[in-house]
Every structure is written in structure tokens, then in C-alpha cells.
Residue, then its C-alpha position, 0 to 999 in steps of 0.5 A: m138447297t144442297t146438303e152442303w148449304i143446309t149445314v152452313r144454314d144450320e151453323l149460321l142459325a146456331m151461331a146467331e142463337h148462341d149470341l143472342r142467348v148469351r146477350d140476354e143473359l148478360v143483360a139480365d145480370g147487368s153486366l153487358f153494358r159495363g164496357y165490352n164484356a169478356k164472355m160476349q166478346a168470346v162468343h163474337d170472336a168464335n163466331a167470327a172465326r167460323l164465319a171467316v171460314i165459311l166466307g173463304t170456302h163459299g162466299w157470302p151466304g146470301e138469301h138465295r143460298v141459305g134462306r132469309e133467316a140464315a142470311k140474316a144470321a150471317w150478317l148478325v155474326v159479322q155485325h157483332a164482330i167488332a174486334q175483327p177489322a179485316l173480317q168486317r171490311r171483307a164482308l162488306q164487299l161481299l155483302r154489297e155484291a149480294v145486295r146487287q144480286g138481290s140476295a141480301p137486303a141493302l139495309h144489312a150492307v149499310m149498317l155494316e158500313d156505318r159500324i165500320r166507319c164509326l169504328e174507324g173514327r169516321p162519320q157514318l152515312y145512315g145514322t144507324q150507329f148510336d152511343w151516349d152523348p155528353d149530355g147523357s142521351m142516347s144519340p147517333l154518332p157523327i154523321e157525314s152530310a147530316d142534312q142529307v141523311d134522311a134522303r139516304r135513309q129513305a133510299v134503303g128503307l129507313g124512316p126518318l132519323a128523328q123517329e129512330v132517335r125517339m125509338r132508341r131513347a125509349a128502348v134505352a130508358e126501359s133497359q138496364e143500360r145507363p150513361p157512363d159515369d165519366w163520358a170523357r174517359h168512356q171515349r178515351e177507352m173506346e179510342a184505345w180499344c179501336r187502336k189496340v184491335g187494329w181499327r185505327s192507327 
């Protein structure tokens, strides 16, 4: 690994560590789950800005360039950059190429694709994105050709969707996250936010 890539690797690892540390702090004080926390967004946006520079200079920092953990850190940063439509869309193209070259796991690309689709208001493909449903349960967001989702999931190394639903619901039951008091208002606020940042017109 060249000195330049060592610097990129260290930056990526530091960005992901900062992201997860702030998240843990906000989970601990109960503020993470009340809308998109401003402190969390500030971290996401700052990390996204730096990642955009890295992508513009070097392309996708795949495993063969920065190692598995730093490549995963790059994916975490872009996966969390939900207020940056252009960056996520660009990163998805680069990630798909990295997957073809064997320098990124397919799972990273499909999870980013699902996230982008949901933010755009389109059905996801793999059932990786969840939110509260009207009945107060944590459920997958709408899925395109839902009867084929388990075949798509299996092709990228994911288990059956029903298994993931059980795991997600068990995890949220042990957390401080709770359904919104007003689900319809939650949906309206999400729609308005997606329009404001440029995901939807």
C-alpha cells in the first residue's frame, strides 16, 4: 500500500469511528431517534464532503487499495450520507464497478441501491431498508416484485427476508427506538425532507 493510500485508509477509518461514536452518544441520551438529529447530520455531511474529494481524486477506495476495514468504512460513510443525493448516486456507480473487479462485496452495492431507491420514493429490491409501519412494527419498506425478493437476497449472500424481519424487530425491541406517535405525520415529514434535499421533485 502506497503512502497516499495509507493516508486515505486512516482517514476513512477515522471518519467511520467518529460516525459510530457520535451515534452511540445520541443513542445513549435518547435523542438519535427523534427525527434526523442535527448533530448526527453534521457528522454525516462533513464525512460525505471529505469522501467526495477522495472519490474525485482516487475513485472508489476498494479493498485492494485500502484493505477490507477501510473499504467498509467508506461504504458506511456513503450509506449514511442521506442528505447528499448526488454523492450516493455517484458512489453507487463506483461501487458497482468495484464489485465487478472483486474489490467490494456485492452486499455494499445492493444496500446502497436499496437506500437510494427508498429515498427516491421507489420500491427497493433486496428488502434491506426498514422503517415503522402503520401498525407500529419495524417492517421492510416497499419491495419491487416482492415474491422474488428472497431469490435476489440469496444471490448476494443474504438470508430470507422473514429472518431479517425477526432480527430487526428483536433488535429494536431491545433499543430505545419507538414508533412515531403520529405515523401519517412521520410520513409527511419524511416526504418533505426528501424533497428539500433533492431526492424527489
